[in-house]
N, C-alpha and C positions, 0 to 999 in steps of 0.2 A: 869812644865808639860812635859818638854822634856825628863824626866827620865823614861817614859813609856817603858817597855821592856816585850814582851810576847814571850814565847818559849814553844815548845813541845819536846825539846831535839834534833830535826832535823832542824826545821825552827825557826828563831828568827825574830820578828817584832819589830822595833824601829823607831822613827821619822827619816825622811830623814835628811841628813846633807849637808851643803853647799859644803863641800869638795868632795862630791860624784857626782858633775855635770859631770865630765869627764867620770866616770864609767857608768853613765846613758847613756850618748851620745854614748859611745863605745858599749853598749848593744842594742841600738835602731836598729830595723830593719823594713822592710816593713810591717810585721804583727803588730808590736806595733803601727806604724803610722796609719795603716788602722783601727784597732779595738779599739785603745785607745786614741791616741792624735790627730789624724786627719792631722797633719802636721809634717814634720821632725823637730827635735829640733835643737836649736842653743845653744851655751854656755850661751849667755846672757839670752835667754828665759828660759832655764832650771834653771839657777841661780835665776831668778826672780820668777819662780814657787816655788822653794825650800824656798826662803825668805817668800813668801806668806804662804806656809805650816807652816813654823816656827811661823809666826805671828798668824796663826789660833790656833796653840798649845798654844801660850802665852795668847791669849785672850779668849780661850775656844770657838772658833768659830765653825761653822757647819762642817768644814772639818778636818779630821784626816788622814794625809798621812804618811804611813809607808814604810820603806825600807824592802824588803823581804831578809833576810840574811841567809846564809848557812855555816856550818862548824865552826870549832874552831876559824878561823879568821873572821867569820861573813862576808864573801864575799857578796857583793850586787848582788842579783840574779834577782831583779825586784822590782816592787812597788805594793802596795795595798792601796786603800783609802776608807774611809767611808765618806759619806755625809749625815748629819742629816737633811738637808733640800735640796730638789731638786724638779724640776718640776715633778708633778704627784704623789709625795709621800704623803701618808696620815700621820696624826700625829702618832708618834710612829714607823714609818718605817724609815729605814736607807738604803741608796744605797751603794753597794759595787762594786768597779771597780778594776781590777788587770791586771798585765801583767808581764810576765817573759822574760828575755833575752834569745836568742836562745839556748845557750849552757845549759841552766837549764830546758828547757821544757821536758816534758815526764817522769818526775821522781816523780810526785805526790806532788810537792812543792806548786803549786797554791792551791790545795785542802787543804793542811795543813794550808796555810796562811789564806784561807777563814774561816776555822773552828776557828782558833785563833782569827781572827778579829770579828767573831760573838760573841765569849765569851766577848771580850772587849765591843762590842756594847751593849750587855746585861747588863754589869756592868755600862754602861752609861745611862741606862733606855730605850733602844730601845726594841720594842715589836716584830717587824718583820724585817727581812733583805730581800733586793731585789737585784737581779742581773739582769741587762738588757743586753740581748745578741741579736746581729743580727743573724737571723736563719742560715746564712752561716758559722758562727763561731762555728763549731762543737766542737773544743777543749774547748772553754769557756762553752758551754752548758754541756759538759761532766764534767767539774769541778763543775758546779752548782749541777748536779745530784749526784756526789760522795760526795759532802759536805752536802747533805740532803735537798736540795731545790726541790720544785715541780713546774713544769710549771703551771702558773696561768692564764696568758692571753697573747694575742697578741695586740699590739697597735703601733701607729706611733709616733715617736719623733717630736719635733718642726720642724726639717728639712725634715720631711716626711719619714725618715728611719724607716722601720719596725723593731720592737723590740719584742722579747719574754721576758716576765717577769717571772722570777723564784723567788719564795717566800719561806722563811723558818721562821716558827714561833719560836721566841726566848724565849717565855714564858714557853715552854715545852722542852727547850734545854737540851739534855742529852749527846751531843757529846763533 
């Protein structure tokens, strides 16, 4: 299952690798911590997360985590993951979460990655994709808009955080 590789000619998505822990830590900044992980990473923590992701691939678990890669050398530019089960999701929905390292932001790469991962989700039977964004995260909301998502509802997460839910119907996917 680790052989999954998705590309549009600019961005390539493939499962995270254990040898990328240092690259991930080097790319982590305040925005990634705030909007994605919640806490600064440690080498041990990142390695444990990547091991978990690899196990999910091996067992066809509900998590599919990809590295977002750019260029001929497929430099790690960030991460994107799909969760086929998560709090608040209806059957057939998949949650998408993504983050780019600072030097890669502002080039349309997250939008390309979201579109690619939506195609993968569709191939795995998902009917709708969901992106949950805190309203203050304008960059992530813009990615959802550019990737064909529509603001569906506002709700609060388990921790009380307000989240805007962006939805994209994958059954009529033409992107």
